[in-house]
BAKOL-57508 format. One record per atom (N, C-alpha, C, O, CB): atom name; residue number from 1; chain; x, y, z; residue in one letter. Coordinates in steps of 0.001 Angstrom, whole numbers, plus 524288, in hexadecimal, padded with zeros to 5 digits. Glycine has a CB too. Layout:
CA, NUM, A, X, Y, Z, A
...
REM end
This chain:
N, 1, A, 15E0B, 605A2, 97D86, M
CA, 1, A, 16167, 60525, 97905, M
C, 1, A, 15ECA, 60806, 97473, M
O, 1, A, 15A03, 607FA, 973E9, M
CB, 1, A, 16274, 5FF43, 977AD, M
N, 2, A, 161F7, 60A7B, 9713E, Y
CA, 2, A, 15FEF, 60D76, 96CCD, Y
C, 2, A, 1635F, 60C83, 96808, Y
O, 2, A, 1682A, 60CAA, 96864, Y
CB, 2, A, 15FAD, 61364, 96E19, Y
N, 3, A, 160E4, 60B88, 9638B, I
CA, 3, A, 163B2, 60AB0, 95EA9, I
C, 3, A, 16213, 60EF1, 95ADA, I
O, 3, A, 15D94, 60F29, 95928, I
CB, 3, A, 16297, 60521, 95C5F, I
N, 4, A, 165C2, 61249, 95988, Q
CA, 4, A, 164CB, 61669, 955AF, Q
C, 4, A, 16592, 61414, 95042, Q
O, 4, A, 1698E, 61197, 94F3A, Q
CB, 4, A, 16881, 61B3D, 95692, Q
N, 5, A, 161CD, 614DF, 94CD0, L
CA, 5, A, 16206, 612AD, 94790, L
C, 5, A, 162F8, 616FD, 9439B, L
O, 5, A, 16096, 61B27, 943F4, L
CB, 5, A, 15CF7, 60FB4, 94645, L
N, 6, A, 1666F, 6160C, 93FD3, D
CA, 6, A, 166D9, 619D4, 93B8F, D
C, 6, A, 16256, 618DC, 937BE, D
O, 6, A, 15FA0, 614E7, 9381E, D
CB, 6, A, 16C4A, 61966, 938B7, D
N, 7, A, 16192, 61C6F, 93425, T
CA, 7, A, 15D20, 61C24, 9308F, T
C, 7, A, 15D2B, 61725, 92D5B, T
O, 7, A, 1591D, 614A2, 92CBE, T
CB, 7, A, 15D1D, 620D3, 92CEF, T
N, 8, A, 161B0, 615AB, 92B52, L
CA, 8, A, 1620C, 610F4, 92826, L
C, 8, A, 1610B, 60C10, 92B68, L
O, 8, A, 15E9C, 60861, 92981, L
CB, 8, A, 16766, 6109F, 9258E, L
N, 9, A, 162DB, 60BF6, 93038, A
CA, 9, A, 161E0, 60773, 933A4, A
C, 9, A, 15C04, 606DB, 9349B, A
O, 9, A, 159FA, 60282, 93466, A
CB, 9, A, 164D4, 6080E, 938EB, A
N, 10, A, 15955, 60B1B, 935A5, S
CA, 10, A, 153A9, 60AE3, 9367B, S
C, 10, A, 150E8, 608CB, 931AB, S
O, 10, A, 14D61, 6058D, 93212, S
CB, 10, A, 15183, 6104F, 937E1, S
N, 11, A, 15284, 60AA6, 92D23, K
CA, 11, A, 1501C, 608F0, 9283A, K
C, 11, A, 15104, 6031D, 9275C, K
O, 11, A, 14D67, 6004F, 925DF, K
CB, 11, A, 1524C, 60C18, 92397, K
N, 12, A, 155B7, 6014B, 92840, R
CA, 12, A, 156ED, 5FBC1, 92758, R
C, 12, A, 15424, 5F831, 92B46, R
O, 12, A, 15258, 5F3F5, 929DF, R
CB, 12, A, 15CD9, 5FADE, 927A7, R
N, 13, A, 153CB, 5F9E8, 93022, L
CA, 13, A, 150F7, 5F6C5, 93401, L
C, 13, A, 14B31, 5F663, 93284, L
O, 13, A, 148D2, 5F239, 932EA, L
CB, 13, A, 15190, 5F927, 9398C, L
N, 14, A, 148FE, 5FABA, 930D2, E
CA, 14, A, 1438C, 5FAC7, 92F0E, E
C, 14, A, 142CF, 5F702, 92A7A, E
O, 14, A, 13EF0, 5F429, 92A4F, E
CB, 14, A, 141E3, 6005D, 92D75, E
N, 15, A, 14670, 5F6F8, 926CF, E
CA, 15, A, 1462C, 5F360, 92259, E
C, 15, A, 14668, 5EDB0, 9241D, E
O, 15, A, 14396, 5EA65, 92208, E
CB, 15, A, 14AA0, 5F47F, 91E81, E
N, 16, A, 149B6, 5EC86, 927E6, H
CA, 16, A, 14A2D, 5E721, 929CA, H
C, 16, A, 14542, 5E567, 92CAD, H
O, 16, A, 143BE, 5E0D9, 92C61, H
CB, 16, A, 14EEF, 5E697, 92D60, H
N, 17, A, 142C7, 5E8FD, 92F73, L
CA, 17, A, 13DE9, 5E79D, 9321D, L
C, 17, A, 13981, 5E6C4, 92E2F, L
O, 17, A, 135DD, 5E3CD, 92F39, L
CB, 17, A, 13C62, 5EBE5, 93608, L
N, 18, A, 139D3, 5E957, 929B4, A
CA, 18, A, 1362C, 5E896, 92556, A
C, 18, A, 13075, 5E900, 926FF, A
O, 18, A, 12D31, 5E5DD, 9255F, A
CB, 18, A, 1371B, 5E34D, 922D4, A
N, 19, A, 12F4E, 5ECD9, 92A33, E
CA, 19, A, 129FB, 5EDE2, 92C09, E
C, 19, A, 12783, 5E937, 92ED7, E
O, 19, A, 122BB, 5E8BC, 92F01, E
CB, 19, A, 12695, 5EF71, 92779, E
N, 20, A, 12AB7, 5E5D6, 93101, Q
CA, 20, A, 128E3, 5E16F, 93428, Q
C, 20, A, 12A69, 5E277, 939C7, Q
O, 20, A, 12E10, 5E56A, 93ACF, Q
CB, 20, A, 12B35, 5DC1F, 9322F, Q
N, 21, A, 127A6, 5E013, 93D68, S
CA, 21, A, 1290B, 5E0C9, 942DE, S
C, 21, A, 12E25, 5DDE6, 94401, S
O, 21, A, 12F5C, 5D9ED, 94196, S
CB, 21, A, 1249C, 5DED5, 9467E, S
N, 22, A, 13106, 5DFF6, 947AA, G
CA, 22, A, 135F4, 5DD92, 9492F, G
C, 22, A, 138F8, 5E11D, 94CD0, G
O, 22, A, 13814, 5E5D6, 94CFB, G
CB, 22, A, 13938, 5DC49, 94469, G
N, 23, A, 13C7E, 5DED3, 94FAB, Y
CA, 23, A, 13FE3, 5E191, 95348, Y
C, 23, A, 14574, 5E12C, 9514A, Y
O, 23, A, 146EC, 5DD3E, 94EEF, Y
CB, 23, A, 13F69, 5DF54, 958E4, Y
N, 24, A, 1488D, 5E530, 95236, L
CA, 24, A, 14E1C, 5E52D, 950D5, L
C, 24, A, 15129, 5E3DA, 955C4, L
O, 24, A, 1508C, 5E66B, 959C9, L
CB, 24, A, 14FE7, 5EA9C, 94E7A, L
N, 25, A, 15467, 5DFE3, 95573, K
CA, 25, A, 15735, 5DE0A, 95A10, K
C, 25, A, 15D11, 5DE4A, 95926, K
O, 25, A, 15F15, 5DBEA, 9557D, K
CB, 25, A, 1558F, 5D871, 95B74, K
N, 26, A, 15FCF, 5E132, 95C82, L
CA, 26, A, 1658A, 5E129, 95C6F, L
C, 26, A, 16752, 5DC13, 95EEF, L
O, 26, A, 165C3, 5DACD, 9634D, L
CB, 26, A, 167E6, 5E60C, 95F62, L
N, 27, A, 16A9D, 5D92B, 95C20, F
CA, 27, A, 16BFD, 5D3FB, 95E07, F
C, 27, A, 17183, 5D28E, 95C5E, F
O, 27, A, 172E6, 5D30E, 957CA, F
CB, 27, A, 16817, 5CFE6, 95C06, F
N, 28, A, 174AF, 5D0C4, 9601F, Y
CA, 28, A, 179C6, 5CE8E, 95EE2, Y
C, 28, A, 178FE, 5C8BE, 95DDE, Y
O, 28, A, 17817, 5C5B8, 9617F, Y
CB, 28, A, 17DD2, 5CF86, 96366, Y
N, 29, A, 17958, 5C735, 958EC, D
CA, 29, A, 17892, 5C1D2, 9574B, D
C, 29, A, 17DBE, 5BEED, 957D8, D
O, 29, A, 1819C, 5C057, 9555D, D
CB, 29, A, 1767B, 5C183, 95196, D
N, 30, A, 17DCC, 5BADF, 95B1B, T
CA, 30, A, 18292, 5B7DA, 95C01, T
C, 30, A, 18243, 5B25E, 959AB, T
O, 30, A, 185EE, 5AF4F, 95A40, T
CB, 30, A, 183A7, 5B77B, 961D3, T
N, 31, A, 17E07, 5B119, 95713, E
CA, 31, A, 17D4F, 5ABE3, 954CF, E
C, 31, A, 180F1, 5AB11, 95026, E
O, 31, A, 18084, 5ADCE, 94C37, E
CB, 31, A, 17798, 5AB1A, 95321, E
N, 32, A, 18475, 5A75E, 95093, G
CA, 32, A, 187B4, 5A5B3, 94C3E, G
C, 32, A, 18BA5, 5A9B0, 94A44, G
O, 32, A, 18DC5, 5A909, 94600, G
CB, 32, A, 18459, 5A430, 947EF, G
N, 33, A, 18CAA, 5ADCB, 94D43, C
CA, 33, A, 19054, 5B1B7, 94B42, C
C, 33, A, 195D0, 5B10B, 94D82, C
O, 33, A, 19984, 5B34D, 94B6F, C
CB, 33, A, 18E55, 5B72D, 94C7C, C
N, 34, A, 19670, 5ADFE, 951B6, G
CA, 34, A, 19B8D, 5AD08, 953F4, G
C, 34, A, 19E19, 5B1E1, 9562E, G
O, 34, A, 1A2E3, 5B236, 95679, G
CB, 34, A, 19F05, 5AAB7, 94FF6, G
N, 35, A, 19AEB, 5B5A6, 957C1, C
CA, 35, A, 19D10, 5BA7D, 959E5, C
C, 35, A, 19978, 5BC7A, 95E37, C
O, 35, A, 19607, 5B9A8, 9600A, C
CB, 35, A, 19DBF, 5BEB2, 9558C, C
N, 36, A, 19A4A, 5C14C, 95FCF, N
CA, 36, A, 19722, 5C393, 963F4, N
C, 36, A, 191A7, 5C50A, 96234, N
O, 36, A, 18E63, 5C67C, 9656C, N
CB, 36, A, 199CE, 5C849, 96614, N
N, 37, A, 190A1, 5C4B0, 95D38, G
CA, 37, A, 18B75, 5C5DF, 95B40, G
C, 37, A, 18BA3, 5C9E1, 956EB, G
O, 37, A, 18F43, 5CD04, 95688, G
CB, 37, A, 18803, 5C7C6, 95F99, G
N, 38, A, 187A9, 5C9B2, 953B2, V
CA, 38, A, 1870B, 5CD50, 94F69, V
C, 38, A, 18209, 5D05D, 9507A, V
O, 38, A, 17DE4, 5CE0E, 95144, V
CB, 38, A, 186DF, 5CA6B, 949FA, V
N, 39, A, 1826A, 5D570, 95080, L
CA, 39, A, 17DE5, 5D8B3, 9518D, L
C, 39, A, 17A3B, 5D8B1, 94CDE, L
O, 39, A, 17BE1, 5D9CB, 9487C, L
CB, 39, A, 17F96, 5DE4B, 952E5, L
N, 40, A, 17548, 5D775, 94DC7, V
CA, 40, A, 1714E, 5D78B, 949B5, V
C, 40, A, 16C85, 5DA66, 94BCF, V
O, 40, A, 16BCA, 5DAE5, 95089, V
CB, 40, A, 16FDF, 5D1E6, 947E5, V
N, 41, A, 1694E, 5DC40, 94836, I
CA, 41, A, 16426, 5DE31, 94997, I
C, 41, A, 16056, 5DA0F, 947B6, I
O, 41, A, 15FC0, 5D932, 94305, I
CB, 41, A, 162F9, 5E3C1, 9471A, I
N, 42, A, 15DCA, 5D78A, 94B5B, Q
CA, 42, A, 159F7, 5D39A, 949FE, Q
C, 42, A, 15493, 5D62B, 949AE, Q
O, 42, A, 1534B, 5D992, 94CD4, Q
CB, 42, A, 15A00, 5CF10, 94E05, Q
N, 43, A, 15179, 5D486, 945E6, I
CA, 43, A, 14C04, 5D619, 945C6, I
C, 43, A, 148F1, 5D166, 947BD, I
O, 43, A, 148F9, 5CD3F, 94551, I
CB, 43, A, 14A34, 5D7E0, 94018, I
N, 44, A, 1464B, 5D217, 94C23, V
CA, 44, A, 14376, 5CDCC, 94E9D, V
C, 44, A, 13DA8, 5CF23, 94EF7, V
O, 44, A, 13C2A, 5D3B3, 94F31, V
CB, 44, A, 145B5, 5CCA1, 9541D, V
N, 45, A, 13A78, 5CB18, 94F02, S
CA, 45, A, 134D1, 5CBD1, 94F62, S
C, 45, A, 1331E, 5CD4E, 954E0, S
O, 45, A, 12FA3, 5D08D, 95592, S
CB, 45, A, 13204, 5C6E4, 94DB3, S
N, 46, A, 13592, 5CAF1, 958BF, E
CA, 46, A, 13436, 5CBD0, 95E41, E
C, 46, A, 1392C, 5CBEF, 96186, E
O, 46, A, 13CFC, 5C950, 96035, E
CB, 46, A, 1306F, 5C781, 96048, E
N, 47, A, 1392F, 5CEE6, 965BA, P
CA, 47, A, 13DB0, 5CECE, 96944, P
C, 47, A, 13E06, 5C98F, 96C1B, P
O, 47, A, 13A0D, 5C70A, 96D15, P
CB, 47, A, 13D56, 5D351, 96D42, P
N, 48, A, 142C8, 5C7F6, 96D69, N
CA, 48, A, 14394, 5C376, 970D6, N
C, 48, A, 14288, 5C523, 97671, N
O, 48, A, 14225, 5C9CC, 9778F, N
CB, 48, A, 14937, 5C132, 97040, N
N, 49, A, 14212, 5C15C, 979F4, N
CA, 49, A, 14125, 5C293, 97F7C, N
C, 49, A, 1458D, 5C5CC, 981DF, N
O, 49, A, 144AC, 5C8BD, 98592, N
CB, 49, A, 14075, 5BD90, 98294, N
N, 50, A, 14A48, 5C541, 97FC8, T
CA, 50, A, 14EC4, 5C807, 98205, T
C, 50, A, 14FEA, 5CD33, 97F3F, T
O, 50, A, 153A7, 5CFE3, 980A3, T
CB, 50, A, 15391, 5C490, 981D0, T
N, 51, A, 14CC4, 5CE9F, 97B5A, D
CA, 51, A, 14DA0, 5D37C, 9787B, D
C, 51, A, 14B57, 5D821, 97B69, D
O, 51, A, 14750, 5D7B6, 97E01, D
CB, 51, A, 14B3B, 5D322, 97304, D
N, 52, A, 14DFE, 5DC8C, 97AEF, I
CA, 52, A, 14C00, 5E16F, 97D1F, I
C, 52, A, 14BA0, 5E566, 978B2, I
O, 52, A, 14EA5, 5E53D, 974F4, I
CB, 52, A, 14F98, 5E380, 981AA, I
N, 53, A, 147E9, 5E8EC, 9792E, V
CA, 53, A, 14759, 5ED24, 97569, V
C, 53, A, 14B44, 5F158, 976D8, V
O, 53, A, 14B4F, 5F33F, 97B42, V
CB, 53, A, 141A3, 5EF5A, 97550, V
N, 54, A, 14E9A, 5F2D0, 97312, I
CA, 54, A, 15278, 5F6E1, 97423, I
C, 54, A, 15112, 5FC08, 97181, I
O, 54, A, 15343, 6001D, 972C9, I
CB, 54, A, 157D7, 5F51C, 97259, I
N, 55, A, 14D62, 5FBCF, 96DCB, Q
CA, 55, A, 14BAC, 60093, 96B25, Q
C, 55, A, 1468D, 5FF60, 96856, Q
O, 55, A, 145D0, 5FB12, 96654, Q
CB, 55, A, 14FF0, 602A0, 96736, Q
N, 56, A, 14301, 60338, 96834, R
CA, 56, A, 13DED, 60268, 965AD, R
C, 56, A, 13D27, 60590, 960AF, R
O, 56, A, 139F9, 6040C, 95D69, R
CB, 56, A, 139A9, 603BB, 9696C, R
N, 57, A, 13FE5, 609CF, 96000, E
CA, 57, A, 13F1D, 60D38, 95B73, E
C, 57, A, 1444C, 60E5A, 958CD, E
O, 57, A, 1482A, 60F0C, 95B93, E
CB, 57, A, 13C72, 61260, 95D12, E
N, 58, A, 144A6, 60E94, 953D3, P
CA, 58, A, 14086, 60DC6, 94FF7, P
C, 58, A, 13F62, 60809, 94EF1, P
O, 58, A, 13B9D, 606C1, 94C3F, P
CB, 58, A, 141FA, 61065, 94AED, P
N, 59, A, 142A1, 6048D, 95116, F
CA, 59, A, 141CC, 5FEEE, 950B6, F
C, 59, A, 1426A, 5FCB1, 9562D, F
O, 59, A, 14511, 5FEF9, 9597B, F
CB, 59, A, 145B4, 5FC4D, 94CBE, F
N, 60, A, 13FF7, 5F83B, 9571D, T
CA, 60, A, 140B2, 5F598, 95C24, T
C, 60, A, 14589, 5F22F, 95BCA, T
O, 60, A, 145C3, 5EE7A, 958BC, T
CB, 60, A, 13BCC, 5F246, 95DA7, T
N, 61, A, 1496C, 5F383, 95EFD, F
CA, 61, A, 14E40, 5F07D, 95F53, F
C, 61, A, 14E29, 5ED54, 9645B, F
O, 61, A, 14C8E, 5EF38, 96879, F
CB, 61, A, 15327, 5F41C, 95F1D, F
N, 62, A, 14FEB, 5E881, 963EA, L
CA, 62, A, 15065, 5E4F5, 96857, L
C, 62, A, 15613, 5E37C, 96923, L
O, 62, A, 15961, 5E447, 965BC, L
CB, 62, A, 14D0B, 5E00D, 96786, L
N, 63, A, 15720, 5E151, 96DB5, C
CA, 63, A, 15C3C, 5DF1E, 96EED, C
C, 63, A, 15B5E, 5DB02, 97320, C
O, 63, A, 15827, 5DBC4, 9769E, C
CB, 63, A, 1603D, 5E371, 970C3, C
N, 64, A, 15E26, 5D6BE, 972D5, D
CA, 64, A, 15DF0, 5D2E2, 97706, D
C, 64, A, 1605B, 5D556, 97BE4, D
O, 64, A, 16480, 5D7C1, 97B95, D
CB, 64, A, 160D9, 5CDB3, 97575, D
N, 65, A, 15DD7, 5D4BC, 98048, R
CA, 65, A, 15FCC, 5D761, 98507, R
C, 65, A, 16549, 5D592, 9868C, R
O, 65, A, 1681A, 5D86C, 98935, R
CB, 65, A, 15C10, 5D66B, 98999, R
N, 66, A, 166DA, 5D0D5, 984E0, Q
CA, 66, A, 16C26, 5CF09, 985FE, Q
C, 66, A, 17031, 5D1AB, 9827D, Q
O, 66, A, 174D4, 5D1AE, 983C4, Q
CB, 66, A, 16C78, 5C928, 9855A, Q
N, 67, A, 16E80, 5D3E9, 97E15, Q
CA, 67, A, 17219, 5D694, 97A92, Q
C, 67, A, 171E4, 5DC87, 97B32, Q
O, 67, A, 174FC, 5DF4E, 978C8, Q
CB, 67, A, 170E3, 5D51A, 974F6, Q
N, 68, A, 16E5E, 5DE75, 97E56, E
CA, 68, A, 16DB3, 5E41A, 97EF7, E
C, 68, A, 172C6, 5E6D2, 9809D, E
O, 68, A, 173D2, 5EB31, 97EE5, E
CB, 68, A, 16972, 5E532, 982F8, E
N, 69, A, 175E1, 5E457, 983DE, S
CA, 69, A, 17AB5, 5E6B9, 985CD, S
C, 69, A, 17EDF, 5E745, 98188, S
O, 69, A, 182C2, 5E9FC, 98252, S
CB, 69, A, 17CE1, 5E382, 98A4B, S
N, 70, A, 17E1D, 5E4BF, 97D11, L
CA, 70, A, 181E3, 5E515, 978C7, L
C, 70, A, 18156, 5EA22, 975A4, L
O, 70, A, 184B5, 5EB6B, 97277, L
CB, 70, A, 18141, 5E06C, 9752B, L
N, 71, A, 17D14, 5ECFA, 9768C, F
CA, 71, A, 17BED, 5F1AD, 9738B, F
C, 71, A, 17C4C, 5F688, 976F9, F
O, 71, A, 17C1D, 5F62F, 97BC3, F
CB, 71, A, 1767D, 5F14C, 97113, F
N, 72, A, 17CD2, 5FB08, 9747A, D
CA, 72, A, 17D0B, 60003, 97745, D
C, 72, A, 17798, 60267, 977B4, D
O, 72, A, 173F9, 600DE, 974F0, D
CB, 72, A, 180CA, 603D5, 9747F, D
N, 73, A, 1771E, 6061D, 97B2B, E
CA, 73, A, 17213, 608A5, 97C13, E
C, 73, A, 1702E, 60BAA, 9774E, E
O, 73, A, 16B81, 60BB4, 97632, E
CB, 73, A, 17271, 60C4B, 980BA, E
N, 74, A, 173B7, 60E30, 97479, R
CA, 74, A, 1725F, 6112F, 96FC3, R
C, 74, A, 175C4, 60F42, 96B40, R
O, 74, A, 17A8F, 60F32, 96B9B, R
CB, 74, A, 17325, 61738, 970A7, R
N, 75, A, 1732E, 60DAF, 96700, M
CA, 75, A, 17607, 60B94, 96286, M
C, 75, A, 173E8, 60DFA, 95D77, M
O, 75, A, 16FCB, 61077, 95D67, M
CB, 75, A, 1759B, 60585, 9625C, M
N, 76, A, 176D4, 60D27, 95945, R
CA, 76, A, 17542, 60EF8, 9540F, R
C, 76, A, 1753A, 60A57, 95059, R
O, 76, A, 178D1, 60723, 95059, R
CB, 76, A, 178FD, 6135A, 95203, R
N, 77, A, 1711C, 60A06, 94D2C, L
CA, 77, A, 170C5, 60611, 94921, L
C, 77, A, 170AF, 608E9, 943EB, L
O, 77, A, 16D2C, 60C02, 942D4, L
CB, 77, A, 16BD3, 6027E, 949D7, L
N, 78, A, 174A6, 607CC, 940B2, E
CA, 78, A, 1752E, 60A67, 93BA7, E
C, 78, A, 17564, 60647, 93765, E
O, 78, A, 17802, 60249, 937F7, E
CB, 78, A, 17A20, 60DF0, 93B7E, E
N, 79, A, 1729D, 60743, 9331E, A
CA, 79, A, 172AE, 603AC, 92EB0, A
C, 79, A, 17736, 60509, 92B19, A
O, 79, A, 178A0, 60997, 92A7B, A
CB, 79, A, 16D71, 603DC, 92BAD, A
N, 80, A, 17971, 60100, 928C0, D
CA, 80, A, 17D99, 601C1, 924E9, D
C, 80, A, 17B00, 602B7, 91FA2, D
O, 80, A, 177EF, 5FF7E, 91DCE, D
CB, 80, A, 18169, 5FCE7, 924B2, D
N, 81, A, 17C31, 60709, 91D3D, E
CA, 81, A, 179B1, 60890, 9185B, E
C, 81, A, 17AC5, 604BE, 913E4, E
O, 81, A, 17786, 6041A, 91066, E
CB, 81, A, 17B7C, 60DF1, 916D1, E
N, 82, A, 17F56, 60236, 91402, H
CA, 82, A, 180EF, 5FEE6, 90FA3, H
C, 82, A, 180E4, 5F90F, 910DA, H
O, 82, A, 182B0, 5F5EA, 90DB0, H
CB, 82, A, 18646, 6006F, 90DE8, H
N, 83, A, 17ED9, 5F796, 9156D, Y
CA, 83, A, 17F0E, 5F222, 91707, Y
C, 83, A, 17A60, 5F10A, 91A89, Y
O, 83, A, 178CF, 5F481, 91D7A, Y
CB, 83, A, 1844D, 5F0DB, 919E3, Y
N, 84, A, 17818, 5EC6F, 91A5D, P
CA, 84, A, 17362, 5EB66, 91D7D, P
C, 84, A, 17494, 5EA1B, 92332, P
O, 84, A, 17311, 5E5FC, 92529, P
CB, 84, A, 17056, 5E6F2, 91B16, P
N, 85, A, 17747, 5EDA4, 925CC, S
CA, 85, A, 1788C, 5ECC6, 92B4A, S
C, 85, A, 17816, 5F1ED, 92E3B, S
O, 85, A, 1773F, 5F612, 92BF2, S
CB, 85, A, 17E1E, 5EA6F, 92BE7, S
N, 86, A, 178AC, 5F184, 93364, F
CA, 86, A, 17839, 5F605, 936DC, F
C, 86, A, 17D1F, 5F653, 93A4E, F
O, 86, A, 17FFA, 5F282, 93AF0, F
CB, 86, A, 1732B, 5F5A6, 93A47, F
N, 87, A, 17DF9, 5FAE9, 93C77, K
CA, 87, A, 1821E, 5FBB4, 94059, K
C, 87, A, 17F79, 5FD3C, 9456E, K
O, 87, A, 17C53, 600DE, 94586, K
CB, 87, A, 18630, 5FFFF, 93E8D, K
N, 88, A, 180BA, 5FA7E, 949AA, L
CA, 88, A, 17EC6, 5FBDA, 94ED7, L
C, 88, A, 18362, 5FDD4, 95204, L
O, 88, A, 18749, 5FB1B, 952B7, L
CB, 88, A, 17C0E, 5F713, 95194, L
N, 89, A, 182D9, 602A3, 953EE, S
CA, 89, A, 1871F, 60500, 956E6, S
C, 89, A, 184DD, 60863, 95B40, S
O, 89, A, 18028, 60958, 95B85, S
CB, 89, A, 18ABB, 6084A, 95347, S
N, 90, A, 18857, 60A23, 95E9A, S
CA, 90, A, 1870C, 60DEF, 962AB, S
C, 90, A, 18BAB, 611A7, 96309, S
O, 90, A, 18F63, 6112B, 96006, S
CB, 90, A, 185DC, 60B34, 9681E, S
N, 91, A, 18B80, 61548, 96699, D
CA, 91, A, 18FE8, 618DC, 9673B, D
C, 91, A, 194DD, 61604, 968E8, D
O, 91, A, 19931, 617D6, 967DB, D
CB, 91, A, 18E90, 61D10, 96B33, D
N, 92, A, 1943E, 6118A, 96B86, S
CA, 92, A, 198DB, 60ED5, 96D87, S
C, 92, A, 19A08, 6099E, 96AD6, S
O, 92, A, 19E1E, 6074B, 96BD6, S
CB, 92, A, 19831, 60DE8, 9733C, S
N, 93, A, 1968B, 607BF, 96774, S
CA, 93, A, 19756, 60286, 96535, S
C, 93, A, 19573, 6022F, 95F95, S
O, 93, A, 191D0, 604E5, 95DFB, S
CB, 93, A, 1948A, 5FE72, 9687B, S
N, 94, A, 19804, 5FECB, 95CA7, L
CA, 94, A, 19605, 5FD08, 957A0, L
C, 94, A, 19489, 5F752, 95876, L
O, 94, A, 197EC, 5F3F0, 958EB, L
CB, 94, A, 19A30, 5FDC1, 95302, L
N, 95, A, 18F7C, 5F64C, 958A7, F
CA, 95, A, 18DA5, 5F0FD, 959B0, F
C, 95, A, 18E6A, 5ED8D, 954E9, F
O, 95, A, 19021, 5E915, 9555A, F
CB, 95, A, 187DF, 5F106, 95B4E, F
N, 96, A, 18D20, 5EFAB, 9504F, S
CA, 96, A, 18E05, 5ECDE, 94B6D, S
C, 96, A, 18CF8, 5F097, 946EA, S
O, 96, A, 18982, 5F3EB, 94735, S
CB, 96, A, 18A80, 5E7E4, 94B08, S
N, 97, A, 18FFB, 5EFFE, 942C2, N
CA, 97, A, 18EDC, 5F303, 93E0D, N
C, 97, A, 18CC0, 5EF79, 939BB, N
O, 97, A, 18CAC, 5F0F3, 93527, N
CB, 97, A, 193CB, 5F5E1, 93C2D, N
N, 98, A, 18B0A, 5EAC1, 93B3F, N
CA, 98, A, 188DD, 5E70F, 93781, N
C, 98, A, 18430, 5E433, 939EB, N
O, 98, A, 183FF, 5DF65, 939F9, N
CB, 98, A, 18D15, 5E31D, 935BA, N
N, 99, A, 18072, 5E736, 93BE7, V
CA, 99, A, 17BD0, 5E4FA, 93E55, V
C, 99, A, 177F0, 5E399, 93A06, V
O, 99, A, 1768B, 5E6E7, 936D3, V
CB, 99, A, 17956, 5E8D7, 94262, V
N, 100, A, 1763C, 5DEBF, 939F9, R
CA, 100, A, 1727A, 5DCEC, 93614, R
C, 100, A, 16D27, 5DC1C, 938A5, R
O, 100, A, 16CA1, 5DC0F, 93D6C, R
CB, 100, A, 17465, 5D7CC, 93378, R
N, 101, A, 1693F, 5DB7B, 9354D, I
CA, 101, A, 163EF, 5DA71, 9372C, I
C, 101, A, 16296, 5D4BA, 93621, I
O, 101, A, 1638E, 5D2B4, 931E1, I
CB, 101, A, 15FE4, 5DE24, 9347B, I
N, 102, A, 16058, 5D229, 93A10, Q
CA, 102, A, 15E54, 5CCE1, 93981, Q
C, 102, A, 15878, 5CD19, 93A90, Q
O, 102, A, 156D9, 5CE68, 93EE6, Q
CB, 102, A, 1612B, 5C8F5, 93D4B, Q
N, 103, A, 15558, 5CBD9, 936BB, D
CA, 103, A, 14FAE, 5CBC7, 93780, D
C, 103, A, 14E21, 5C65C, 93954, D
O, 103, A, 14E48, 5C29F, 9364F, D
CB, 103, A, 14CB3, 5CD4D, 93262, D
N, 104, A, 14CA3, 5C5ED, 93E44, L
CA, 104, A, 14B4A, 5C0E8, 940A1, L
C, 104, A, 14561, 5C04A, 94155, L
O, 104, A, 1439C, 5BC9A, 943DB, L
CB, 104, A, 14E06, 5C055, 945E4, L
N, 105, A, 14262, 5C3D9, 93F22, R
CA, 105, A, 13CB1, 5C360, 93F98, R
C, 105, A, 13AED, 5BE93, 93CA0, R
O, 105, A, 13D12, 5BD3B, 93889, R
CB, 105, A, 139DF, 5C85A, 93D83, R
N, 106, A, 1370A, 5BC10, 93EBB, T
CA, 106, A, 134E7, 5B776, 93C28, T
C, 106, A, 13080, 5B915, 9387F, T
O, 106, A, 12D68, 5BC8D, 939BB, T
CB, 106, A, 132F0, 5B372, 94036, T
N, 107, A, 13045, 5B696, 93415, A
CA, 107, A, 12C19, 5B7AA, 93056, A
C, 107, A, 12708, 5B539, 93245, A
O, 107, A, 126FD, 5B0D3, 93437, A
CB, 107, A, 12D86, 5B591, 92AD4, A
N, 108, A, 122CC, 5B81C, 931B6, D
CA, 108, A, 11DB4, 5B61B, 9337B, D
C, 108, A, 11B57, 5B276, 92F80, D
O, 108, A, 11711, 5B06A, 93056, D
CB, 108, A, 119EE, 5BA98, 93493, D
REM end
């Protein structure tokens, strides 16, 4: 799997990581939404046992292996210039145009 990042998306992800260690995880959050899930990028301290690495550069992206089939092999992540969200798409799909970041890292 490969995620192409635009320049603004790379900059915003770097800002969210804030020079701290962490992994970026593509995740369909179904808790309390009453729907099929809302796509978020979680920042996690460590991968879960069921997470797989889908990309290592320029950031390490993870995905739960049970959700891997929901994504395409090649995708694009673009930041919205006027709003704090991202668009995840591929040649055949628009996964979401309102992807938010959830920082789930624990403070030491």
